[in-house]
Every structure is written in C-alpha cells, then in structure tokens.
C-alpha positions, -999 to 999 in steps of 0.1 A, spaced: -764 271 469 -763 263 506 -734 240 501 -714 264 479 -684 278 495 -684 316 499 -662 334 475 -634 345 497 -596 352 493 -588 319 510 -611 299 487 -595 315 456 -561 306 469 -572 271 475 -585 267 439 -553 282 426 -532 257 445 -553 228 431 -548 240 395 -510 245 401 -508 209 415 -527 196 385 -503 214 361 -473 201 380 -487 165 378 -493 168 341 -458 182 335 -444 152 354 -464 128 332 -456 143 298 -418 138 299 -423 103 311 -445 96 281 -422 113 255 -390 96 268 -404 62 266 -380 40 247 -394 30 212 -395 -6 203 -371 -1 173 -342 6 197 -342 -29 211 -358 -48 182 -348 -40 147 -378 -33 124 -383 -56 94 -400 -43 63 -395 -61 29 -402 -28 11 -374 -8 27 -337 -8 35 -335 2 72 -308 19 91 -304 22 129 -276 43 144 -266 54 178 -239 75 194 -227 85 228 -239 119 240 -212 144 250 -220 173 273 -218 207 257 -217 193 221 -243 184 195 -219 164 173 -234 132 185 -265 139 165 -247 139 132 -226 109 143 -258 89 150 -272 99 116 -239 88 99 -240 55 118 -276 50 107 -267 56 70 -238 32 73 -261 6 88 -286 12 60 -259 9 33 -245 -23 48 -279 -40 42 -279 -33 5 -272 -66 -12 -241 -67 -34 -236 -97 -57 -208 -107 -81 -225 -122 -111 -203 -109 -140 -179 -134 -156 -150 -109 -154 -153 -102 -117 -158 -139 -109 -125 -147 -125 -108 -118 -107 -120 -128 -72 -112 -165 -78 -75 -155 -78 -79 -134 -46 -108 -141 -23 -102 -109 -3 -110 -88 -34 -146 -99 -32 -150 -84 3 -131 -53 -8 -154 -50 -38 -186 -53 -17 -172 -29 9 -164 -4 -19 -199 -7 -34 -216 -2 0 -195 29 7 -204 42 -27 -241 34 -21 -240 54 11 -227 85 -7 -253 82 -34 -284 75 -13 -314 96 -25 -347 100 -7 -337 88 27 -367 90 51 -358 100 87 -384 80 106 -377 86 143 -352 96 169 -348 87 206 -329 107 231 -321 82 258 -299 82 289 -264 88 275 -272 78 240 -289 93 210 -306 70 185 -317 75 148 -340 54 127 -340 59 89 -351 40 58 -353 41 20 -377 25 -3 -360 -5 -21 -380 4 -52 -369 40 -52 -332 30 -45 -333 5 -74 -348 31 -98 -320 56 -89 -294 30 -92 -306 20 -127 -306 56 -137 -269 59 -126 -261 27 -144 -276 40 -177 -256 72 -174 -224 52 -166 -230 29 -196 -236 58 -220 -203 74 -209 -185 40 -211 -199 32 -245 -187 66 -258 -152 61 -245 -152 26 -259 -162 38 -293 -133 63 -292 -110 35 -284 -122 15 -314 -117 46 -336 -81 50 -325 -74 13 -329 -86 16 -366 -63 45 -370 -34 24 -357 -30 48 -327 -24 19 -302 -15 39 -271 -46 61 -275 -68 31 -282 -56 13 -250 -61 45 -230 -97 49 -241 -105 12 -236 -91 14 -200 -109 46 -193 -142 32 -206 -141 8 -176 -138 37 -150 -175 48 -152 -184 11 -146 -162 4 -117 -191 4 -92 -211 -20 -115 -183 -44 -125 -200 -72 -106 -232 -70 -127 -238 -82 -163 -244 -49 -180 -261 -56 -213 -262 -31 -241 -262 -28 -279 -230 -22 -300 -229 -24 -337 -264 -37 -339 -259 -67 -316 -265 -72 -279 -233 -76 -258 -222 -76 -221 -204 -42 -221 -176 -51 -196 -168 -83 -215 -167 -64 -248 -143 -38 -234 -122 -65 -217 -120 -86 -250 -110 -55 -270 -82 -48 -245 -69 -83 -245 -70 -86 -283 -50 -54 -288 -25 -63 -261 -20 -96 -278 -7 -77 -309 20 -58 -290 55 -70 -285 80 -56 -260 116 -65 -266 147 -57 -244 176 -41 -264 199 -48 -234 188 -82 -220 220 -88 -200 242 -64 -181 268 -64 -153 264 -42 -123 279 -35 -89 261 -31 -55 258 6 -45 267 18 -80 246 30 -110 241 8 -140 265 19 -168 239 16 -195 201 21 -192 176 -7 -196 163 -1 -231 130 -15 -245 113 -12 -278 75 -17 -284 61 -28 -317 27 -37 -331 28 -71 -349 6 -83 -378 -7 -65 -409 -2 -30 -393 33 -38 -379 53 -8 -367 67 10 -336 42 21 -309 47 56 -296 35 72 -263 30 38 -247 34 40 -208 57 14 -193 65 4 -158 99 -9 -148 102 -31 -117 128 -52 -99 111 -86 -97 143 -99 -82 168 -78 -63 163 -41 -58 176 -6 -68 168 30 -72 153 42 -105 125 62 -121 101 33 -126 77 49 -152 85 60 -187 68 63 -221 80 51 -255 92 77 -280 82 81 -317 105 51 -325 87 29 -299 118 30 -276 120 37 -238 149 38 -214 152 31 -177 182 45 -159 191 25 -127 207 51 -104 219 26 -78 217 -12 -73 209 -16 -36 202 -54 -33 231 -78 -29 216 -107 -50 241 -119 -76 214 -124 -102 188 -96 -104 159 -91 -128 143 -59 -140 109 -62 -158 93 -38 -182 56 -41 -189 27 -20 -203 14 1 -174 -24 -1 -178 -31 12 -143 -14 44 -154 -42 49 -180 -70 49 -154 -88 83 -151 -72 106 -126 -104 107 -105 -105 70 -100 -83 51 -75 -102 18 -75 -83 -12 -61 -109 -34 -79 -104 -17 -113 -66 -21 -109 -71 -58 -100 -93 -63 -131 -66 -47 -153 -39 -68 -136 -59 -100 -146 -51 -92 -182 -22 -108 -200 1 -78 -205 32 -78 -228 65 -76 -209 102 -81 -213 131 -85 -189 167 -76 -183 191 -98 -162 218 -82 -141 249 -100 -130 258 -82 -99 290 -82 -79 296 -65 -46 318 -34 -43 354 -43 -42 369 -40 -7 405 -37 2 411 -47 39 443 -33 55 446 -52 88 473 -46 114 467 -70 143 494 -75 169 498 -97 199 516 -78 227 533 -56 200 542 -84 176 522 -87 144 500 -118 143 506 -143 116 470 -153 116 447 -123 121 416 -128 142 394 -98 134 400 -95 96 385 -129 87 353 -122 107 348 -88 89 354 -104 55 330 -132 62 302 -109 71 309 -86 41 310 -115 18 275 -125 30 264 -90 21 276 -94 -15 309 -75 -12 340 -87 -32 376 -83 -22 407 -72 -40 444 -71 -32 449 -40 -53 441 -9 -33 440 13 -64 410 -7 -78 391 -8 -45 358 10 -40 361 7 -3 392 5 20 388 -8 55 416 -2 80 418 -24 111 443 -17 138 443 -39 169 468 -48 196 466 -68 228 482 -61 262 487 -81 293 466 -74 324 467 -91 358 473 -127 368 453 -141 397 452 -177 409 465 -190 375 440 -169 355 455 -144 331 437 -113 319 445 -97 285 430 -67 268 425 -57 232 421 -22 218 408 -20 182 400 7 157 380 3 124 380 29 98 362 29 64 372 50 34 349 54 4 373 57 -25 345 69 -48 341 101 -28 374 101 -9 355 105 24 359 86 56 324 72 60 328 52 92 351 51 122 347 33 155 369 19 182 367 -5 211 389 -3 241 397 -27 270 379 -57 255 388 -84 280 398 -121 277 406 -145 305 424 -179 302 453 -199 317 479 -179 297 481 -143 285 483 -154 249 451 -175 251 434 -147 270 444 -123 242 430 -146 216 397 -146 234 397 -109 236 404 -107 199 376 -130 192 352 -111 214 363 -79 197 357 -94 163 322 -106 174 314 -71 186 325 -55 154 305 -80 133 273 -78 154 274 -41 160 296 -22 136 292 -42 103 255 -37 98 259 1 102 290 0 80 271 -19 53 242 6 55 265 36 51 283 20 22 251 11 3 232 43 13 
C-alpha cells in the first residue's frame, strides 16, 4: 500500500483525464473502422447463385435524394445482368429484318424485369467521400420462380383471349376474331422471345406460333378492294371524291366484313386526311383527303388493315407492333394524278419606262413555281392564283465608263379561292453596273429576279400550300 497514491482531489482529476483521453482515442478509432471502404466498391462480387447490383450516386449537401438514386442505379445494374435470349421462331424472323429490334427487345425486357423484381436483398451500403454506394442482390432461383409464375398467368390470359378469337372466327365475326387474336399477344409481349409451350385442343403447341398462324390464316381470307382506284387532284386542294374501300371475306363464308379498322397512308406524295376509319355494315370505308400538300405528279394512297389499332390500350410495345407488322396484311391502293394549282402571271416589266419585249423576272418566277408543281394558265378566270409583277428600271450615275442602273419591283399574290391577297413584297434600288445603262438595267433585273426566287418564292409557295 506504500506505493499507492493517496486519494486526493488532484489524483482524482488525473484519473478522470486519463479516462477522457481513452474515450477520445476510442472515438477516433471507431469512425476510421466504420468508414473503411468495402471490397465490393472496387471489385465487383461474383456469385453464381445471385444476380448482383452495385449502384452509386453523387452526394448533394442538404439533400437525401442521392440515397434513392443509388438504390435505383443498383437495381438498374442488377436488371442489366439478367440474361435475355431470343429463341422463339417468330422473334428470330422479326429481328432478322431489323437488327436494332433485338437490342430494343432486350432493353424492354430488362426494364420490365427491374419493375417486377421481388425479394431483393439489400446487402450493404457505403457512405464514402462525396459518393454513396449500394450493394443489392436477388437469388437467381427465386427470380426464375417468380418469372415462371408470371409466365403461367400471362399464358392463361393469352389462351383465354385466343379461345375467344377462335369462337368469333367460327361465328364469322372477322373483326372481333382478329381483335382477340391480336390482344392475346399483349399478355405475352415480355415473353415473345421464349418458346412458350402449352396445350390447346388436346395437343401441345407453341402458343405464340399458334396465335400468329391463326392471325395469318384469317388475314389470308380477307380481300380489300379500292372502289376508286384512280383520281385526279390538285396541289393545295381537297380531293373531290373520297378514297373508297370495301372489305370482304373470301371462301365458303364469303361476305362483307364490318367494323374492320383500316389505316390510310400516303406511301408516295402527301396530304392532310383522317388516316383511320372502320368499315360499315356493308364492309365499306371512306377516306376524305382534305388537302394534297405534296407536289408529286403521281401520288399513291394505301389502305390496309390496322392491326396495331387492335392492341390493348395499356400496351404500347414497339416490339409487339413490329411482330404484327411482320404479318402479310391485306391492302389496296389509289393512284392520284396530281396537277399544280393553275397560276396566272400578270407581269409588267419596263426598261426606263418602256415595256420590255422579253421580261426578265417573270421567267424566273415561272421556272421556280414549275419545279414546285404549279401549272400556268392564260385565262385569269380559271386561275387559282394570280401573281402580279410590276418592275421598272431607271438610270443612275455614270463614272469612268461604268453605268449604274436601278430596278424597283413589286410582287403581289392573290388567292382566287378566297379572294385574299396572301402575299406582297417589294424591292427597291436593286443595282446593276455595266458599260451601258441598258446592260446595267438587265443585270439589276436579273439580280432582282434571283432575290425573288431565292427569298420570296419559298415563302410564297408555303403560303399558297398552307
């Protein structure tokens, strides 16, 4: 006891200081241990039994959004590791025609897989300097079991819809049968790349192939016919008669097809129209073309069965549309013989107050309008458009044998269909220089014509065809 320190206030203070120092040292050690960077941050874990996702996000002061962003990135990473294969015959044929569709399909499936992930295990997090990391995983066995459950549910729904399609086909309700066949593909859109085997009518079949075959067989019995295969039209004007189409079923149950959705498309040329319509009880459908906007002399409008319009409203799959587009779909066409609007050009071009025998501006305007599909008439009463050109030249100065002339020009456009002046512009003091005033004036006329063609005509054409 001789060596023991006497219990004094100073001794107690000393012991307290030692304890405080020990606690401070321990506090300094603990953060250092907890903030140690885990190995999975720099080296991705590999586990054949799990799909693994690693995600990170930049930390933002005063916000915790980075935590959710890191989790989303980890889920995206996990989903991207899920293998997607294209092994069904139908999808192989589709992607053969467009290689980018395969990537689109795989991306779509992986996006879907992320949304449907069940039982994700959040393994660890790491709060580093400036970045937040998340490590998650899901059992491959559990994922596959959940996927197979979803496939069974999808196949049951698809089979029921397909059976309804068969029923309506037997009843000769073609439009309804097609609709149900198409909609039976919708539940399977995430699994179109897989050979989905089931039993129908006592025999084992690949479900997608069976639906596809039924669709193609029924489509092969449908005939679309144009009741107005050729018509004349004018640019900027409506078509006088609508494009009329009739749909009939051929074979033993021949007859008109009602309620069949059709899509009308300019496959050459262009115009304004309501592009979707449905056949009436007589199997007829009409398409009114409100205005022809393209200047092609020969234009083609096609009508075809609009299968994509039968897809369920909650589906917007690019892949499903591509599968439907790979089918051979009945169609028919109408050919339009198109002329431009008839233009009357009233040109008054003068050289120093004397009317020119050979106008300089009028030919340039006519040449450009002709390229745009316009026609010309000498009868003002029959014209759809009247263009007034007024131009005159005047002498300027003469210096050292060089003569300067100027041209002032005005262009006005009258739409005879509405009686309105739809365009007006003018150019003043357009200059031309040559060894005579006459040659200088011709250069000014030509420069004026070029300016009108390059600057005014495109706007003029736009206003006329608008």
